C-alpha positions in Angstrom: -0.7 22.6 6.6 -1.7 19.0 6.8 -1.7 17.6 10.4 1.2 15.2 11.0 -1.2 12.3 11.9 -3.1 12.7 8.6 -0.2 13.2 6.1 1.4 9.7 6.6 -1.7 7.7 5.6 -2.3 10.0 2.6 1.3 9.5 1.4 1.1 5.8 2.1 -2.0 5.6 -0.1 -0.2 7.3 -2.9 2.8 5.1 -2.4 0.8 2.0 -2.5 -1.0 3.0 -5.6 2.3 3.4 -7.4 3.8 0.2 -6.0 0.8 -1.8 -7.0 1.2 -0.5 -10.5 4.9 -1.2 -10.4 4.5 -4.8 -9.2 1.3 -5.8 -11.0 0.6 -3.4 -13.8 2.8 -5.2 -16.3 0.5 -8.3 -15.9 -1.8 -6.6 -18.4 1.1 -6.5 -20.9 2.3 -10.1 -21.2 3.9 -9.3 -24.6 6.4 -7.0 -23.0 9.8 -8.6 -22.6 10.7 -9.2 -19.0 13.6 -6.7 -19.0 11.1 -4.0 -20.1 8.6 -4.9 -17.4 11.5 -4.7 -14.8 12.8 -1.4 -16.1 9.3 0.2 -16.1 8.6 -1.2 -12.6 11.8 0.2 -11.2 11.0 3.6 -12.7 7.6 3.6 -11.0 9.1 2.3 -7.8 11.4 5.3 -7.6 8.4 7.6 -7.3 6.8 5.2 -4.8 9.8 5.5 -2.6 9.5 9.3 -2.9 6.2 9.0 -1.1 6.9 6.0 1.2 10.1 7.3 2.8 8.6 10.7 3.8 5.4 9.0 5.0 7.4 7.0 7.4 9.8 9.8 8.4 6.9 12.2 9.1 4.7 9.6 10.6 7.2 8.3 13.1 6.6 11.1 15.4 2.8 10.7 15.3 2.8 6.9 15.2 5.1 4.1 16.4 7.0 2.1 13.8 4.6 -0.9 14.5 1.6 1.3 13.9 3.0 2.6 10.6 3.7 -0.9 9.4 0.3 -2.3 10.2 -1.3 0.8 8.7 0.8 0.3 5.5 -0.3 -3.3 5.2 -4.0 -2.5 5.5 -3.6 0.3 2.9 -1.7 -2.1 0.6 -4.5 -4.7 0.7 -7.2 -2.0 0.2 -5.4 -0.6 -2.8 -4.7 -4.0 -4.2 -8.4 -5.0 -3.8 -9.5 -2.2 -6.0 -6.7 -2.8 -8.5 -7.4 -6.5 -8.8 -11.1 -5.8 -9.5 -10.8 -2.7 -11.7 -7.6 -3.4 -13.6 -7.1 -7.2 -13.5 -10.8 -8.0 -13.7 -10.6 -10.5 -10.8 -13.5 -11.0 -8.4 -13.2 -10.2 -4.7 -13.7 -13.5 -3.0 -15.0 -13.9 0.6 -11.6 -15.2 1.6 -9.9 -11.9 0.6 -12.5 -10.0 2.6 -12.0 -12.3 5.6 -8.3 -11.7 5.4 -8.9 -7.9 5.3 -11.1 -8.3 8.4 -8.2 -9.9 10.2 -5.9 -7.1 9.3 -8.4 -4.5 10.4 -8.4 -6.4 13.8 -4.6 -6.0 13.8 -5.0 -2.3 13.3 -7.4 -2.1 16.3 -5.0 -4.0 18.4 -1.9 -2.1 17.4 -3.6 1.2 18.1 -4.9 0.2 21.6 -3.2 2.2 24.4 -0.7 0.2 26.3 -0.6 1.0 30.0 
């Protein structure tokens, strides 16, 4: 059995991969009518929710709500960085990496013990 502190980040990675495809995958298909892009995106988003909701329900016992949210944001940017390079063919600029560094700092702060 996967430990409760490990399962939420794994589910969130899967969730973010799906949501990134739902939100941005259609950009590679500009010929699609908008209604089709929306319909396909909603179909993908359903499966994203099937991972995101359990990730947060399971994770809430091991992490606080604030920790889950910050973790999710860092995972989102990490997944999108790979997607933008590999799928959209966009370069990773130093500004994106600087923003990621700021979010990593947020993770450090949100996980510091409060006494």
